[in-house]
VMD Tcl script that draws the C-alpha trace (Angstrom):
set ca {
  {71.36 76.91 96.04}
  {73.03 78.18 92.86}
  {76.19 76.19 93.56}
  {74.15 73.01 93.88}
  {72.39 73.72 90.58}
  {75.76 74.36 88.91}
  {77.14 71.12 90.33}
  {74.11 69.20 89.06}
  {74.49 70.80 85.63}
  {78.16 69.81 85.37}
  {77.42 66.31 86.67}
  {74.76 65.83 83.97}
  {77.17 67.16 81.35}
  {79.96 64.80 82.45}
  {77.68 61.76 82.58}
  {76.27 62.55 79.13}
  {79.75 63.06 77.71}
  {80.93 59.79 79.22}
  {77.93 57.96 77.77}
  {78.49 59.41 74.30}
  {82.24 58.83 74.17}
  {82.14 55.50 76.05}
  {85.89 55.01 76.61}
  {85.28 51.57 78.11}
  {83.97 50.39 74.74}
  {86.61 52.28 72.75}
  {89.58 50.56 74.40}
  {88.84 47.00 73.21}
  {87.98 48.30 69.74}
  {91.28 50.20 69.58}
  {93.22 47.15 70.79}
  {91.47 44.91 68.26}
  {92.02 47.27 65.35}
  {95.68 47.89 66.17}
  {96.69 44.39 67.32}
  {98.81 43.68 64.24}
  {100.17 47.24 63.89}
  {103.53 48.57 64.99}
  {103.80 50.80 68.04}
  {104.39 53.78 65.75}
  {101.16 53.04 63.85}
  {99.19 52.65 67.10}
  {100.47 55.99 68.39}
  {99.67 57.69 65.09}
  {96.12 56.32 65.15}
  {95.68 57.37 68.78}
  {96.77 60.92 67.88}
  {94.39 61.12 64.92}
  {91.46 59.80 66.94}
  {92.22 62.13 69.85}
  {92.44 65.19 67.60}
  {89.26 64.19 65.74}
  {87.27 63.79 68.96}
  {88.65 67.08 70.24}
  {87.66 68.86 67.02}
  {84.15 67.39 67.05}
  {83.57 68.25 70.71}
  {84.98 71.76 70.33}
  {82.90 72.40 67.21}
  {79.79 71.12 68.95}
  {80.42 73.28 71.99}
  {81.05 76.40 69.89}
  {78.02 75.73 67.69}
  {75.79 75.14 70.70}
  {77.08 78.31 72.34}
  {76.47 80.40 69.21}
  {73.03 78.84 68.74}
  {72.14 79.66 72.33}
  {73.35 83.25 71.91}
  {71.44 83.74 68.67}
  {68.20 82.32 70.03}
  {68.19 84.68 73.00}
  {67.60 87.71 70.75}
}
mol new
graphics top color blue
foreach p $ca { graphics top sphere $p radius 0.5 }
foreach p [lrange $ca 0 end-1] q [lrange $ca 1 end] { graphics top cylinder $p $q radius 0.2 }
display resetview
């Protein structure tokens, strides 16, 4: 029963993350914004966006974890 609950928890997490990040919407925006840019500029923008999203998600996860730990006391 615990494994099923864990699976449901991770499924909800993945679906929520997918809805928030919405890569299917991001692709046409990225293509539109970078249409007139060089390949080097497109790659640089992709790196910056990737690192920014990673930083925001990591910070949110760490903050949520610390908030959860602090509220349990």
